[in-house]
N, C-alpha and C positions, 0 to 999 in steps of 0.2 A: 836552271834555278839551283844555287847552292844554299846549304844551310849555314853557311858563314855569314855571320851579322845578322842572322834571322830572330826575330822574337817567337817564343812559343807562348801562347796563351793557354792558361789553365784554370782549372776552378777546383776549390775542395769538394769533396764527395761529402755525404750526410754526416760520416762518423766526424768529419772535421781533420782526421790525421792523414788523408792520403790526398794528393792533387794528381787529377786525371788531367793528361794532355790533350788539348782539344784541336788547335790549329796551328800552324806554322806560318809566320807572317813575314815577307819580306818587301821592303820600300824600295822602290825606284823610281827615277824620273818619269813624267808621263810624257807621250807625244807632244800632246798640246800645251804643255807647260804644268807645272804643279808636281804633285807625287801620287804614285798609284801603289798600291799594295796587292801582292800576290799572296793568296792563302791557300793552304793545303794540309793533309793530314800528314804528321811526322811519321818517318819510318819508312816511306815507300821507295821502292826502286826507281830506277831512272824511267824504264819503260813505263811504270805505273803512274808516274810523275807527270808523262807528257799528257794524260787524258783527265788526270784528277787536281785540277787547281781553277782558282776563280780569281779575275781581277777586278779590282774595284778602286775608286777613287778614294784616297787615303781621307779625306773629308768626310767620308761617310762611314767610317770606322768607329765604334763606340766601345767605351771600357766595358768588360764583363761585369765589373762590380756595379757599375750604372744601371744594367738590366737584371741584376738578381734582385 
């Protein structure tokens, strides 16, 4: 997983001036067709990244604006 072409989701904190980075999202083709998204915390070393990621169907993702 590389950060090239990845989206970083963020949200404003309570003071509205700082954006907190939450997860990096990479999109790739799924084995059964469609697209899957790989989510992981930004700034991890490769060895940490191997154990701290989650893959979901891209159809299941929602915008942070939709849930706040």
